All heavy atoms as TSV, in Angstrom:
chain	resi	resn	atom	element	x	y	z
A	1	MET	N	N	14.831	-94.705	-0.643
A	1	MET	CA	C	14.145	-95.863	-1.244
A	1	MET	C	C	14.434	-95.861	-2.797
A	1	MET	O	O	14.220	-94.875	-3.404
A	1	MET	CB	C	12.667	-95.629	-0.847
A	1	MET	CG	C	11.864	-96.921	-1.291
A	1	MET	SD	S	10.028	-96.741	-0.986
A	1	MET	CE	C	10.022	-96.129	0.691
A	2	CYS	N	N	14.666	-97.084	-3.254
A	2	CYS	CA	C	14.813	-97.292	-4.659
A	2	CYS	C	C	13.614	-97.832	-5.341
A	2	CYS	O	O	13.288	-99.067	-4.993
A	2	CYS	CB	C	16.021	-98.191	-4.848
A	2	CYS	SG	S	17.369	-97.477	-5.663
A	3	LEU	N	N	12.878	-97.201	-6.112
A	3	LEU	CA	C	11.711	-97.662	-6.799
A	3	LEU	C	C	12.112	-97.803	-8.316
A	3	LEU	O	O	12.849	-96.989	-8.823
A	3	LEU	CB	C	10.492	-96.784	-6.555
A	3	LEU	CG	C	10.055	-96.669	-5.110
A	3	LEU	CD1	C	8.887	-95.752	-5.077
A	3	LEU	CD2	C	9.714	-97.984	-4.592
A	4	SER	N	N	11.444	-98.679	-8.932
A	4	SER	CA	C	11.838	-98.933	-10.446
A	4	SER	C	C	10.575	-99.067	-11.207
A	4	SER	O	O	9.452	-99.396	-10.716
A	4	SER	CB	C	12.671	-100.282	-10.539
A	4	SER	OG	O	13.952	-100.059	-9.961
A	5	THR	N	N	10.761	-98.796	-12.512
A	5	THR	CA	C	9.740	-99.094	-13.448
A	5	THR	C	C	10.262	-100.327	-14.219
A	5	THR	O	O	11.475	-100.387	-14.653
A	5	THR	CB	C	9.625	-97.952	-14.512
A	5	THR	OG1	O	9.282	-96.831	-13.811
A	5	THR	CG2	C	8.635	-98.403	-15.568
A	6	VAL	N	N	9.281	-101.366	-14.342
A	6	VAL	CA	C	9.713	-102.636	-14.995
A	6	VAL	C	C	9.099	-102.728	-16.339
A	6	VAL	O	O	7.866	-102.497	-16.494
A	6	VAL	CB	C	9.377	-103.867	-14.112
A	6	VAL	CG1	C	9.727	-105.199	-14.779
A	6	VAL	CG2	C	10.045	-103.724	-12.737
A	7	TYR	N	N	9.820	-103.164	-17.273
A	7	TYR	CA	C	9.421	-103.199	-18.684
A	7	TYR	C	C	9.436	-104.688	-19.178
A	7	TYR	O	O	10.184	-105.522	-18.661
A	7	TYR	CB	C	10.334	-102.406	-19.657
A	7	TYR	CG	C	10.420	-100.981	-19.372
A	7	TYR	CD1	C	11.127	-100.522	-18.407
A	7	TYR	CD2	C	9.689	-100.121	-20.108
A	7	TYR	CE1	C	11.204	-99.178	-18.142
A	7	TYR	CE2	C	9.753	-98.690	-19.909
A	7	TYR	CZ	C	10.558	-98.239	-18.858
A	7	TYR	OH	O	10.568	-96.868	-18.560
A	8	LYS	N	N	8.541	-105.031	-20.182
A	8	LYS	CA	C	8.513	-106.321	-20.779
A	8	LYS	C	C	9.319	-106.303	-22.063
A	8	LYS	O	O	8.965	-105.651	-23.003
A	8	LYS	CB	C	7.048	-106.751	-20.961
A	8	LYS	CG	C	7.004	-108.138	-21.583
A	8	LYS	CD	C	5.507	-108.717	-21.609
A	8	LYS	CE	C	4.717	-107.773	-22.575
A	8	LYS	NZ	N	3.360	-108.400	-22.760
A	9	ASN	N	N	10.340	-107.047	-22.108
A	9	ASN	CA	C	11.254	-107.274	-23.266
A	9	ASN	C	C	12.073	-106.157	-23.777
A	9	ASN	O	O	13.192	-106.387	-24.403
A	9	ASN	CB	C	10.450	-107.872	-24.447
A	9	ASN	CG	C	9.749	-109.165	-24.089
A	9	ASN	OD1	O	10.264	-109.970	-23.408
A	9	ASN	ND2	N	8.487	-109.389	-24.568
A	10	SER	N	N	11.675	-104.898	-23.566
A	10	SER	CA	C	12.451	-103.767	-24.093
A	10	SER	C	C	12.116	-102.455	-23.267
A	10	SER	O	O	11.027	-102.343	-22.702
A	10	SER	CB	C	12.267	-103.554	-25.479
A	10	SER	OG	O	10.916	-103.098	-25.778
A	11	LEU	N	N	12.992	-101.561	-23.315
A	11	LEU	CA	C	12.771	-100.156	-22.587
A	11	LEU	C	C	11.976	-99.189	-23.399
A	11	LEU	O	O	12.507	-98.151	-23.851
A	11	LEU	CB	C	14.194	-99.667	-22.293
A	11	LEU	CG	C	14.908	-100.332	-21.124
A	11	LEU	CD1	C	16.370	-99.711	-21.106
A	11	LEU	CD2	C	14.287	-100.116	-19.785
A	12	LYS	N	N	10.835	-99.636	-23.782
A	12	LYS	CA	C	9.922	-98.766	-24.521
A	12	LYS	C	C	8.768	-98.459	-23.680
A	12	LYS	O	O	8.239	-99.244	-22.902
A	12	LYS	CB	C	9.449	-99.453	-25.810
A	12	LYS	CG	C	10.482	-99.808	-26.854
A	12	LYS	CD	C	9.993	-100.507	-28.028
A	12	LYS	CE	C	11.157	-100.922	-28.965
A	12	LYS	NZ	N	10.611	-101.671	-30.099
A	13	PRO	N	N	8.266	-97.194	-23.775
A	13	PRO	CA	C	7.111	-96.800	-22.930
A	13	PRO	C	C	5.874	-97.706	-23.058
A	13	PRO	O	O	5.239	-97.896	-22.037
A	13	PRO	CB	C	6.792	-95.328	-23.450
A	13	PRO	CG	C	8.060	-94.882	-24.111
A	13	PRO	CD	C	8.780	-96.025	-24.689
A	14	GLU	N	N	5.687	-98.108	-24.297
A	14	GLU	CA	C	4.551	-99.024	-24.374
A	14	GLU	C	C	4.646	-100.461	-23.783
A	14	GLU	O	O	3.762	-101.233	-23.670
A	14	GLU	CB	C	4.090	-99.223	-25.936
A	14	GLU	CG	C	5.155	-99.785	-26.785
A	14	GLU	CD	C	6.225	-98.807	-27.312
A	14	GLU	OE1	O	6.217	-97.639	-26.914
A	14	GLU	OE2	O	6.849	-99.264	-28.286
A	15	ALA	N	N	5.976	-100.758	-23.381
A	15	ALA	CA	C	6.224	-102.075	-22.804
A	15	ALA	C	C	6.223	-102.106	-21.249
A	15	ALA	O	O	6.692	-102.999	-20.603
A	15	ALA	CB	C	7.552	-102.565	-23.275
A	16	ILE	N	N	5.714	-100.948	-20.529
A	16	ILE	CA	C	5.849	-100.866	-19.117
A	16	ILE	C	C	4.861	-101.950	-18.468
A	16	ILE	O	O	3.625	-101.976	-18.868
A	16	ILE	CB	C	5.412	-99.485	-18.657
A	16	ILE	CG1	C	6.508	-98.557	-19.043
A	16	ILE	CG2	C	5.163	-99.430	-17.194
A	16	ILE	CD1	C	6.140	-96.939	-18.732
A	17	LEU	N	N	5.377	-102.743	-17.577
A	17	LEU	CA	C	4.668	-103.670	-16.847
A	17	LEU	C	C	4.053	-103.082	-15.589
A	17	LEU	O	O	2.913	-103.251	-15.194
A	17	LEU	CB	C	5.427	-104.886	-16.476
A	17	LEU	CG	C	5.730	-105.894	-17.653
A	17	LEU	CD1	C	6.717	-106.982	-17.176
A	17	LEU	CD2	C	4.362	-106.641	-18.076
A	18	MET	N	N	4.925	-102.352	-14.826
A	18	MET	CA	C	4.550	-101.819	-13.583
A	18	MET	C	C	5.474	-100.706	-13.160
A	18	MET	O	O	6.660	-100.786	-13.472
A	18	MET	CB	C	4.503	-102.915	-12.508
A	18	MET	CG	C	4.123	-102.463	-11.088
A	18	MET	SD	S	3.963	-103.764	-9.979
A	18	MET	CE	C	2.336	-104.198	-10.053
A	19	LYS	N	N	4.952	-99.641	-12.604
A	19	LYS	CA	C	5.801	-98.558	-12.035
A	19	LYS	C	C	5.882	-98.683	-10.522
A	19	LYS	O	O	5.004	-99.349	-9.934
A	19	LYS	CB	C	5.155	-97.211	-12.423
A	19	LYS	CG	C	5.188	-96.934	-13.947
A	19	LYS	CD	C	4.717	-95.539	-14.187
A	19	LYS	CE	C	4.797	-95.167	-15.684
A	19	LYS	NZ	N	4.346	-93.839	-16.025
A	20	ASN	N	N	6.722	-97.899	-9.914
A	20	ASN	CA	C	6.949	-97.863	-8.473
A	20	ASN	C	C	7.183	-99.261	-7.855
A	20	ASN	O	O	6.637	-99.565	-6.667
A	20	ASN	CB	C	5.766	-97.150	-7.776
A	20	ASN	CG	C	5.664	-95.747	-8.273
A	20	ASN	OD1	O	6.745	-94.996	-8.345
A	20	ASN	ND2	N	4.457	-95.242	-8.532
A	21	VAL	N	N	7.895	-100.130	-8.527
A	21	VAL	CA	C	8.194	-101.442	-8.051
A	21	VAL	C	C	9.217	-101.393	-6.983
A	21	VAL	O	O	10.267	-100.771	-7.147
A	21	VAL	CB	C	8.667	-102.309	-9.177
A	21	VAL	CG1	C	9.135	-103.709	-8.703
A	21	VAL	CG2	C	7.547	-102.454	-10.333
A	22	MET	N	N	8.874	-102.001	-5.736
A	22	MET	CA	C	9.832	-102.078	-4.655
A	22	MET	C	C	10.392	-103.445	-4.500
A	22	MET	O	O	11.367	-103.565	-3.741
A	22	MET	CB	C	9.015	-101.578	-3.426
A	22	MET	CG	C	7.973	-102.496	-2.935
A	22	MET	SD	S	7.333	-102.025	-1.358
A	22	MET	CE	C	6.257	-103.351	-1.001
A	23	ARG	N	N	9.748	-104.455	-5.059
A	23	ARG	CA	C	10.323	-105.870	-4.833
A	23	ARG	C	C	10.116	-106.597	-6.164
A	23	ARG	O	O	9.128	-106.553	-6.820
A	23	ARG	CB	C	9.486	-106.496	-3.731
A	23	ARG	CG	C	10.042	-107.898	-3.403
A	23	ARG	CD	C	9.259	-108.623	-2.334
A	23	ARG	NE	N	9.044	-107.714	-1.213
A	23	ARG	CZ	C	7.961	-107.510	-0.651
A	23	ARG	NH1	N	6.793	-107.990	-1.074
A	23	ARG	NH2	N	7.779	-106.789	0.429
A	24	ILE	N	N	11.232	-107.420	-6.497
A	24	ILE	CA	C	11.177	-108.242	-7.667
A	24	ILE	C	C	11.691	-109.617	-7.164
A	24	ILE	O	O	12.737	-109.729	-6.591
A	24	ILE	CB	C	12.168	-107.830	-8.793
A	24	ILE	CG1	C	11.742	-106.404	-9.309
A	24	ILE	CG2	C	12.164	-108.812	-9.907
A	24	ILE	CD1	C	12.786	-105.840	-10.238
A	25	GLU	N	N	10.790	-110.643	-7.314
A	25	GLU	CA	C	11.123	-111.997	-6.855
A	25	GLU	C	C	11.090	-112.888	-8.084
A	25	GLU	O	O	10.175	-112.801	-8.959
A	25	GLU	CB	C	10.066	-112.506	-5.860
A	25	GLU	CG	C	10.013	-111.770	-4.624
A	25	GLU	CD	C	8.944	-112.173	-3.743
A	25	GLU	OE1	O	9.070	-113.370	-3.207
A	25	GLU	OE2	O	7.955	-111.482	-3.466
A	26	CYS	N	N	11.982	-113.811	-8.143
A	26	CYS	CA	C	12.063	-114.757	-9.253
A	26	CYS	C	C	11.955	-116.222	-8.698
A	26	CYS	O	O	12.752	-116.601	-7.877
A	26	CYS	CB	C	13.419	-114.612	-10.024
A	26	CYS	SG	S	13.680	-113.042	-10.768
A	27	LYS	N	N	10.901	-116.881	-9.048
A	27	LYS	CA	C	10.740	-118.211	-8.518
A	27	LYS	C	C	9.835	-119.072	-9.523
A	27	LYS	O	O	8.947	-118.548	-10.041
A	27	LYS	CB	C	10.201	-118.350	-7.214
A	27	LYS	CG	C	8.866	-117.714	-6.982
A	27	LYS	CD	C	8.326	-117.984	-5.507
A	27	LYS	CE	C	8.116	-116.870	-4.695
A	27	LYS	NZ	N	7.557	-117.007	-3.437
A	28	ASP	N	N	10.269	-120.318	-9.695
A	28	ASP	CA	C	9.506	-121.231	-10.549
A	28	ASP	C	C	9.287	-120.649	-11.947
A	28	ASP	O	O	8.144	-120.721	-12.428
A	28	ASP	CB	C	8.208	-121.690	-9.874
A	28	ASP	CG	C	8.483	-122.340	-8.479
A	28	ASP	OD1	O	9.484	-123.032	-8.423
A	28	ASP	OD2	O	7.568	-122.214	-7.702
A	29	ASP	N	N	10.292	-120.039	-12.612
A	29	ASP	CA	C	10.151	-119.471	-14.043
A	29	ASP	C	C	9.159	-118.261	-13.985
A	29	ASP	O	O	8.649	-118.020	-15.059
A	29	ASP	CB	C	9.754	-120.588	-14.972
A	29	ASP	CG	C	10.743	-121.665	-15.144
A	29	ASP	OD1	O	11.972	-121.277	-15.015
A	29	ASP	OD2	O	10.356	-122.902	-15.304
A	30	MET	N	N	8.830	-117.688	-12.920
A	30	MET	CA	C	7.970	-116.506	-12.768
A	30	MET	C	C	8.803	-115.415	-12.240
A	30	MET	O	O	9.619	-115.570	-11.343
A	30	MET	CB	C	6.713	-116.927	-11.861
A	30	MET	CG	C	5.859	-117.862	-12.399
A	30	MET	SD	S	5.041	-117.564	-13.952
A	30	MET	CE	C	3.884	-116.306	-13.428
A	31	VAL	N	N	8.400	-114.285	-12.621
A	31	VAL	CA	C	8.992	-112.981	-12.053
A	31	VAL	C	C	7.740	-112.293	-11.421
A	31	VAL	O	O	6.800	-112.001	-12.109
A	31	VAL	CB	C	9.634	-112.066	-13.145
A	31	VAL	CG1	C	10.173	-110.825	-12.486
A	31	VAL	CG2	C	10.796	-112.838	-13.823
A	32	ILE	N	N	7.842	-112.053	-10.217
A	32	ILE	CA	C	6.737	-111.489	-9.422
A	32	ILE	C	C	7.079	-110.045	-8.876
A	32	ILE	O	O	8.159	-109.882	-8.322
A	32	ILE	CB	C	6.379	-112.326	-8.164
A	32	ILE	CG1	C	6.013	-113.724	-8.654
A	32	ILE	CG2	C	5.246	-111.632	-7.458
A	32	ILE	CD1	C	6.054	-114.702	-7.449
A	33	LEU	N	N	6.381	-109.022	-9.442
A	33	LEU	CA	C	6.686	-107.692	-9.137
A	33	LEU	C	C	5.604	-107.145	-8.114
A	33	LEU	O	O	4.539	-107.475	-8.144
A	33	LEU	CB	C	6.504	-106.828	-10.414
A	33	LEU	CG	C	7.150	-107.324	-11.674
A	33	LEU	CD1	C	6.789	-106.470	-12.894
A	33	LEU	CD2	C	8.713	-107.304	-11.495
A	34	THR	N	N	6.149	-106.423	-7.108
A	34	THR	CA	C	5.302	-105.813	-6.073
A	34	THR	C	C	5.507	-104.340	-6.039
A	34	THR	O	O	6.716	-103.905	-5.930
A	34	THR	CB	C	5.571	-106.421	-4.676
A	34	THR	OG1	O	5.505	-107.886	-4.915
A	34	THR	CG2	C	4.597	-105.961	-3.773
A	35	ASP	N	N	4.508	-103.528	-6.139
A	35	ASP	CA	C	4.563	-102.052	-6.110
A	35	ASP	C	C	4.406	-101.540	-4.600
A	35	ASP	O	O	4.176	-102.342	-3.690
A	35	ASP	CB	C	3.769	-101.331	-7.111
A	35	ASP	CG	C	2.301	-101.279	-6.767
A	35	ASP	OD1	O	1.869	-101.733	-5.745
A	35	ASP	OD2	O	1.569	-100.793	-7.543
A	36	LEU	N	N	4.485	-100.246	-4.551
A	36	LEU	CA	C	4.399	-99.544	-3.170
A	36	LEU	C	C	3.166	-99.781	-2.486
A	36	LEU	O	O	2.973	-99.840	-1.306
A	36	LEU	CB	C	4.535	-98.095	-3.370
A	36	LEU	CG	C	5.931	-97.468	-3.222
A	36	LEU	CD1	C	5.936	-95.982	-3.483
A	36	LEU	CD2	C	6.487	-97.876	-1.908
A	37	MET	N	N	2.062	-100.161	-3.321
A	37	MET	CA	C	0.729	-100.290	-2.734
A	37	MET	C	C	0.462	-101.755	-2.489
A	37	MET	O	O	-0.717	-102.188	-2.318
A	37	MET	CB	C	-0.409	-99.757	-3.585
A	37	MET	CG	C	-0.149	-98.213	-3.854
A	37	MET	SD	S	-0.216	-97.220	-2.405
A	37	MET	CE	C	-1.867	-97.391	-2.012
A	38	GLU	N	N	1.552	-102.595	-2.578
A	38	GLU	CA	C	1.395	-104.083	-2.404
A	38	GLU	C	C	0.693	-104.813	-3.574
A	38	GLU	O	O	0.280	-105.959	-3.312
A	38	GLU	CB	C	0.864	-104.449	-0.997
A	38	GLU	CG	C	1.680	-103.952	0.181
A	38	GLU	CD	C	3.005	-104.682	0.282
A	38	GLU	OE1	O	3.137	-105.910	-0.088
A	38	GLU	OE2	O	3.929	-104.112	0.845
A	39	ARG	N	N	0.430	-104.175	-4.590
A	39	ARG	CA	C	-0.175	-104.805	-5.764
A	39	ARG	C	C	0.919	-105.692	-6.528
A	39	ARG	O	O	2.068	-105.275	-6.476
A	39	ARG	CB	C	-0.751	-103.770	-6.812
A	39	ARG	CG	C	-1.864	-103.034	-6.247
A	39	ARG	CD	C	-2.387	-101.883	-7.267
A	39	ARG	NE	N	-1.286	-100.867	-7.363
A	39	ARG	CZ	C	-1.518	-99.619	-7.505
A	39	ARG	NH1	N	-2.691	-99.204	-7.485
A	39	ARG	NH2	N	-0.577	-98.733	-7.526
A	40	GLN	N	N	0.431	-106.812	-6.996
A	40	GLN	CA	C	1.350	-107.720	-7.566
A	40	GLN	C	C	1.068	-108.041	-9.101
A	40	GLN	O	O	-0.177	-108.045	-9.405
A	40	GLN	CB	C	1.496	-108.986	-6.817
A	40	GLN	CG	C	2.227	-108.907	-5.496
A	40	GLN	CD	C	2.485	-110.182	-4.803
A	40	GLN	OE1	O	1.758	-111.122	-5.011
A	40	GLN	NE2	N	3.536	-110.211	-4.063
A	41	VAL	N	N	2.053	-108.197	-9.824
A	41	VAL	CA	C	1.892	-108.656	-11.262
A	41	VAL	C	C	2.932	-109.800	-11.327
A	41	VAL	O	O	4.165	-109.660	-10.925
A	41	VAL	CB	C	2.298	-107.562	-12.310
A	41	VAL	CG1	C	2.494	-108.064	-13.639
A	41	VAL	CG2	C	1.358	-106.432	-12.254
A	42	ALA	N	N	2.472	-110.967	-11.945
A	42	ALA	CA	C	3.332	-112.135	-12.196
A	42	ALA	C	C	3.449	-112.364	-13.627
A	42	ALA	O	O	2.379	-112.312	-14.279
A	42	ALA	CB	C	2.835	-113.335	-11.396
A	43	ILE	N	N	4.615	-112.531	-14.167
A	43	ILE	CA	C	4.820	-112.895	-15.566
A	43	ILE	C	C	5.791	-114.006	-15.683
A	43	ILE	O	O	6.824	-114.032	-14.969
A	43	ILE	CB	C	5.355	-111.599	-16.276
A	43	ILE	CG1	C	5.532	-111.886	-17.809
A	43	ILE	CG2	C	6.585	-111.100	-15.741
A	43	ILE	CD1	C	5.691	-110.588	-18.607
A	44	GLU	N	N	5.489	-114.956	-16.606
A	44	GLU	CA	C	6.428	-116.089	-16.935
A	44	GLU	C	C	7.452	-115.508	-17.725
A	44	GLU	O	O	7.372	-114.929	-18.754
A	44	GLU	CB	C	5.588	-117.123	-17.612
A	44	GLU	CG	C	6.401	-118.445	-17.757
A	44	GLU	CD	C	5.594	-119.527	-18.339
A	44	GLU	OE1	O	4.356	-119.396	-18.583
A	44	GLU	OE2	O	6.199	-120.654	-18.455
A	45	GLY	N	N	8.705	-115.699	-17.114
A	45	GLY	CA	C	9.913	-115.282	-17.864
A	45	GLY	C	C	11.045	-115.203	-16.907
A	45	GLY	O	O	11.003	-115.760	-15.793
A	46	THR	N	N	12.090	-114.351	-17.355
A	46	THR	CA	C	13.301	-114.192	-16.518
A	46	THR	C	C	13.669	-112.605	-16.381
A	46	THR	O	O	13.229	-111.871	-17.261
A	46	THR	CB	C	14.427	-114.900	-17.156
A	46	THR	OG1	O	14.643	-114.385	-18.434
A	46	THR	CG2	C	14.273	-116.441	-17.106
A	47	LEU	N	N	14.268	-112.364	-15.329
A	47	LEU	CA	C	14.849	-110.950	-15.168
A	47	LEU	C	C	16.035	-110.876	-15.990
A	47	LEU	O	O	17.008	-111.522	-15.852
A	47	LEU	CB	C	15.177	-110.726	-13.670
A	47	LEU	CG	C	15.661	-109.370	-13.441
A	47	LEU	CD1	C	14.603	-108.291	-13.641
A	47	LEU	CD2	C	16.088	-109.263	-11.905
A	48	GLU	N	N	15.938	-110.002	-17.012
A	48	GLU	CA	C	17.002	-109.848	-18.010
A	48	GLU	C	C	18.026	-108.698	-17.477
A	48	GLU	O	O	19.306	-108.940	-17.638
A	48	GLU	CB	C	16.404	-109.361	-19.360
A	48	GLU	CG	C	17.538	-109.245	-20.360
A	48	GLU	CD	C	16.938	-108.980	-21.802
A	48	GLU	OE1	O	16.353	-109.879	-22.387
A	48	GLU	OE2	O	16.936	-107.836	-22.200
A	49	MET	N	N	17.498	-107.703	-16.905
A	49	MET	CA	C	18.417	-106.526	-16.602
A	49	MET	C	C	17.707	-105.743	-15.454
A	49	MET	O	O	16.550	-105.583	-15.532
A	49	MET	CB	C	18.652	-105.701	-17.782
A	49	MET	CG	C	19.547	-104.545	-17.623
A	49	MET	SD	S	18.779	-103.015	-16.918
A	49	MET	CE	C	17.718	-102.499	-18.230
A	50	ALA	N	N	18.557	-105.362	-14.533
A	50	ALA	CA	C	18.007	-104.283	-13.508
A	50	ALA	C	C	19.105	-103.242	-13.402
A	50	ALA	O	O	20.159	-103.599	-12.936
A	50	ALA	CB	C	17.742	-105.057	-12.231
A	51	ASN	N	N	18.769	-102.018	-13.544
A	51	ASN	CA	C	19.689	-100.868	-13.342
A	51	ASN	C	C	19.028	-100.007	-12.185
A	51	ASN	O	O	18.079	-99.217	-12.437
A	51	ASN	CB	C	19.779	-100.013	-14.597
A	51	ASN	CG	C	20.694	-98.954	-14.456
A	51	ASN	OD1	O	20.973	-98.424	-13.295
A	51	ASN	ND2	N	21.407	-98.499	-15.573
A	52	LEU	N	N	19.477	-100.228	-10.920
A	52	LEU	CA	C	18.867	-99.592	-9.862
A	52	LEU	C	C	19.234	-98.142	-9.734
A	52	LEU	O	O	18.460	-97.348	-9.156
A	52	LEU	CB	C	19.305	-100.328	-8.535
A	52	LEU	CG	C	18.889	-101.788	-8.560
A	52	LEU	CD1	C	19.267	-102.477	-7.250
A	52	LEU	CD2	C	17.260	-102.002	-8.764
A	53	VAL	N	N	20.279	-97.687	-10.365
A	53	VAL	CA	C	20.687	-96.265	-10.352
A	53	VAL	C	C	19.649	-95.529	-11.185
A	53	VAL	O	O	19.163	-94.461	-10.825
A	53	VAL	CB	C	22.175	-96.083	-11.008
A	53	VAL	CG1	C	22.333	-94.555	-11.156
A	53	VAL	CG2	C	23.155	-96.655	-10.008
A	54	ASP	N	N	19.283	-96.004	-12.345
A	54	ASP	CA	C	18.277	-95.354	-13.250
A	54	ASP	C	C	16.834	-95.805	-12.943
A	54	ASP	O	O	15.958	-95.258	-13.476
A	54	ASP	CB	C	18.591	-95.755	-14.691
A	54	ASP	CG	C	19.859	-95.128	-15.202
A	54	ASP	OD1	O	20.271	-94.061	-14.626
A	54	ASP	OD2	O	20.471	-95.605	-16.156
A	55	GLY	N	N	16.803	-96.829	-12.004
A	55	GLY	CA	C	15.446	-97.181	-11.629
A	55	GLY	C	C	14.551	-97.900	-12.662
A	55	GLY	O	O	13.371	-97.698	-12.848
A	56	VAL	N	N	15.286	-98.798	-13.495
A	56	VAL	CA	C	14.582	-99.546	-14.532
A	56	VAL	C	C	15.025	-100.995	-14.449
A	56	VAL	O	O	16.037	-101.379	-13.961
A	56	VAL	CB	C	14.870	-99.077	-15.900
A	56	VAL	CG1	C	14.274	-97.628	-16.101
A	56	VAL	CG2	C	16.363	-99.102	-16.229
A	57	ALA	N	N	14.082	-101.907	-14.940
A	57	ALA	CA	C	14.410	-103.325	-15.025
A	57	ALA	C	C	13.611	-103.904	-16.239
A	57	ALA	O	O	12.648	-103.263	-16.634
A	57	ALA	CB	C	13.958	-104.075	-13.776
A	58	VAL	N	N	14.118	-104.860	-16.849
A	58	VAL	CA	C	13.575	-105.507	-17.954
A	58	VAL	C	C	13.318	-106.983	-17.655
A	58	VAL	O	O	14.276	-107.748	-17.250
A	58	VAL	CB	C	14.439	-105.437	-19.290
A	58	VAL	CG1	C	13.738	-106.173	-20.458
A	58	VAL	CG2	C	14.620	-103.951	-19.630
A	59	VAL	N	N	12.034	-107.460	-17.970
A	59	VAL	CA	C	11.710	-108.825	-17.797
A	59	VAL	C	C	11.543	-109.434	-19.218
A	59	VAL	O	O	10.791	-108.924	-19.969
A	59	VAL	CB	C	10.455	-109.028	-16.942
A	59	VAL	CG1	C	9.990	-110.496	-16.951
A	59	VAL	CG2	C	10.661	-108.533	-15.570
A	60	ARG	N	N	12.241	-110.584	-19.495
A	60	ARG	CA	C	12.099	-111.133	-20.821
A	60	ARG	C	C	11.015	-112.223	-20.659
A	60	ARG	O	O	11.127	-113.188	-19.900
A	60	ARG	CB	C	13.450	-111.934	-21.229
A	60	ARG	CG	C	13.446	-112.645	-22.431
A	60	ARG	CD	C	13.229	-111.870	-23.695
A	60	ARG	NE	N	14.288	-110.793	-23.735
A	60	ARG	CZ	C	14.139	-109.807	-24.536
A	60	ARG	NH1	N	13.220	-109.621	-25.392
A	60	ARG	NH2	N	15.088	-108.810	-24.686
A	61	GLU	N	N	9.950	-111.908	-21.347
A	61	GLU	CA	C	8.760	-112.842	-21.340
A	61	GLU	C	C	9.121	-114.235	-21.884
A	61	GLU	O	O	9.760	-114.213	-22.942
A	61	GLU	CB	C	7.634	-112.221	-22.064
A	61	GLU	CG	C	6.336	-112.983	-21.945
A	61	GLU	CD	C	5.200	-112.225	-22.570
A	61	GLU	OE1	O	5.397	-111.504	-23.615
A	61	GLU	OE2	O	4.065	-112.414	-22.166
A	62	ALA	N	N	8.714	-115.330	-21.274
A	62	ALA	CA	C	8.936	-116.764	-21.800
A	62	ALA	C	C	8.120	-116.876	-23.089
A	62	ALA	O	O	7.025	-116.309	-23.223
A	62	ALA	CB	C	8.505	-117.708	-20.789
A	63	VAL	N	N	8.813	-117.597	-24.003
A	63	VAL	CA	C	8.078	-117.910	-25.195
A	63	VAL	C	C	7.330	-119.123	-25.107
A	63	VAL	O	O	7.962	-120.199	-24.746
A	63	VAL	CB	C	9.130	-117.988	-26.413
A	63	VAL	CG1	C	8.516	-118.466	-27.735
A	63	VAL	CG2	C	9.915	-116.756	-26.600
A	64	THR	N	N	6.093	-119.169	-25.361
A	64	THR	CA	C	5.301	-120.390	-25.230
A	64	THR	C	C	5.044	-120.923	-26.575
A	64	THR	O	O	4.858	-120.259	-27.606
A	64	THR	CB	C	3.947	-120.094	-24.567
A	64	THR	OG1	O	3.205	-119.108	-25.195
A	64	THR	CG2	C	4.122	-119.635	-23.112
A	65	GLN	N	N	5.016	-122.295	-26.664
A	65	GLN	CA	C	4.856	-123.001	-28.008
A	65	GLN	C	C	3.597	-123.736	-28.000
A	65	GLN	O	O	3.084	-124.171	-27.129
A	65	GLN	CB	C	6.073	-123.931	-28.158
A	65	GLN	CG	C	7.348	-123.189	-28.328
A	65	GLN	CD	C	8.551	-124.105	-28.522
A	65	GLN	OE1	O	8.456	-125.274	-28.745
A	65	GLN	NE2	N	9.760	-123.607	-28.445
């Protein structure tokens, strides 16, 4: 099983959005993360990078004006 830690905008420890992510869905300008316990976090933005070997992903948060 491949689980990932998802970060907001950069791979810094203080930017962690969610750990143990098993599913990433992108729809309607939203990125929806689901962890092993079926908890969800939704963030407006795009999936910038996912490295499944290292178990990390970065979501670029949308800039609101």
